N, C-alpha and C positions, 0 to 999 in steps of 0.2 A: 540470595534472599529474594523471596517473592513478596509481592505487594497486592493488596486487595483494592479493586476498583469497582465501584458502583456505576451501572449504566441503567439509563431509562430506556426502554424500548416500546415502540409502539405495539399496539394489539396485535397487528397483523405479523410483524416479526416475532413477536413473542409466542404467539400460537403456533408459528411454522417451526420455531425452535423447540417448542414444548412436545410437538408431534414427532420432530427428528429426534429428540433424545428419547422418547417413548418407543419408537421403532427400534432403536439401535442399542437401548439400555445402557446409554452413556450419559453423563451429566452435560448440562448445558453449557457449563464452563469449558468442557473439551472442545466443544465447536466454536465457541468464542475466541478461545486461545488459538485454534487452528486457524480460523480466518484472520485473525491478527498476525500471526506468524507468515501466513501465505501473501497476504495482501499489504502489510504495512510498508515493505520496501517499495511497492509501487507507488504509494502516495509520497514516501520521502524522495524517490526519483522525480516525481512530477514536480514538487515545490522546489527541487534543486534546479530542474531545467527552468522553471518560472523565474527563479530568482537570477539565473545566467542570462535569460532573455531580457530582464529589466535592468541588467547590469549596464550602465551608461558607458563603462570604460571597457565593455568586452570588445574583443576583435572576432570578426566573422570571416570565414574563408570559404570560397567555394570549392567544389569537388575537384577542380582542375587544380587550384592552389594546393589542396591538399595532396594530390597525387603528385605533384612537382616536389613538394617537401619530403614526401616519403619514398621518392624515385621509383614510381610505379608506372 
């Protein structure tokens, strides 16, 4: 099931999106969906990494430690 999401865009981004949609004869929603699909995982990964860095119970290993553990 799909959901509808309202997004407020600044004039510059909106104009660029309009131009792209006009040039390619595709709806603006196509590009917004494409951008989300391609880049959402990058944001998820960044916040996961940040959460791990802020974890007070996290264990950190040097490259040498990892090589020993993996017998490299």
